[in-house]
N, C-alpha and C positions, 0 to 999 in steps of 0.2 A: 743315107745308109743307116740301117738299124743295127743296133748293138745286141746279139744275140743273148748275152748274159740279161740284159735289160728286159726281155721278153721271156727268159726262162723261169720255169715253175719253182715257186719258193718252196723248200723243204724243210726250213728251220728259221727261227726267228730270234735274233738278239736284239734286246732294247738298249743295252749299254754295251760297248765293246771297245777292245783295243787291240792292237797287233803287238804280239810278243814272239821272242826267238826261243824256239824248242830244238835243240840239237841242231842248230845252223840254219834252220826253217822258220819263215815268217808264219805263224798260225794265229788264228783268232781265239781271244778269250773273252768271255761276256757272260751276261745273264740271258739265258734263253727261255723265253716264254713259251715256245714250241720247238720240239725236237722229237724227231720220230724214234731214236734210240733211248732216250732218258725220260720221255714224257714231259719234259720242259720244267720250268720253274726252279731252275738251278743254274749254277755256274757250269759252263762247258769249255772245252778246249777242242778247237777244230784240228783237222789235218792240215797240211800246208795249203796256203792260199795261192791259187793259180791266178785269179783275176778279180778285180774290182770293177764295178761300173764307174764311169767317169764321175758321177755324184757320191761314189762311196756308200750308196744305199743298197747295194748288193755285193756278193762275194761268191765266188766258186771255189771250192777247196778240192784237193786231190781224191777225197772220197767220192766227188761227184755231187755233194750237197751243195745247194744254193741258198745262202743265208740272206734274209732281209734284215738290214742293219739300221738300228736306230741310232742314238747319239753315240759318237765316238767320245771316250774319256780317256784321261791319263791314269797312270797307276796311283796317283795321290787321291783320286777321287773314289777309289774302291772303299767300300765299307769293311768293317772287320771280316765279315763272312767272305767278301770278295779277296781280301789281301790272304786269308788262310786258304782259300780254294786255289788261288794262284800260286802260292808257295807249294801246295800239294801237288798240282798238276805239273809243276815245272821240276819237282824232286823225282826221285826214283821210286815212289810208291809208299805205303802206309809204314815202313819202317826206316824211312830215309832220314829222319831227324827224331830227336826225342820228342815225345808226344804227338808224333804224326798220326798214330792210331787213334788217339782221342780226338784229334782234329777231324779225322774222317769219320768218326761217328757222329761228331756234332753236326758237320756239314750235311750228312745224311739225314739226321733228325730234322734239321731245318727244312731241308726239301720235303721230307715227309710231312711235316706240319703245314706247309703250304697246299700240298695236294689234298690234305684232309680238311682244309679250310679252318685250321685252327689259328686263333689270333695270336696266342702266346707260344712261340717256338721255345724250346728249352734254352737255357743260359748255358754258356761254355763252362759247364762244370761236369765232370765225368759222372757224379752221382745223380745229378738232374737229368743228363742224357740217358743214362741207363733206365732210370724210372720211366722217362718218356718212351724209350723203345719198348720196355715191358707192358706198357699201357696202351700203346698204338700200333704196334707191329701187325698184329693180326689184320686190323681194319685197313692198313696200307696195303699189305699183300692182296687182300681181296680186291681193292681198288685196282692195284697194278695188274693183277690177272685180267682184269677187264680191258686193259689197254692194249695187253699183247706186246709189251716192251720188256727190255732187260733192265732198265735203270730204275 
């Protein structure tokens, strides 16, 4: 008997991932190298997980997305960006805690740097992040308009 999920078309890819609880639901959190809504190259949080393949190399979520899954990691293995992204996703938005707005700008700048192929993303300093945004936003918006995505 075949597993329909194992044969399903992959719509997003997480190279590193873990399962977290968001409002009582198990969801995936991880680094997406591809994602149709965000363009990939950033941390994402899925909708509720409906099923995994037996080998846990794929998961289907409530949105209907089928994720190809790389290495499962623990919270302790997340880098600084991953830790901040997870805190941001599990909070109530950019005003949920002091400095959340700065964290969101920094996370967005790091994603922007990856998409633009820049070797050195800005450090987690509000002044450096704002300078990065001023310098690179126009190029990033041009690139994003070619993708036809909102992220």
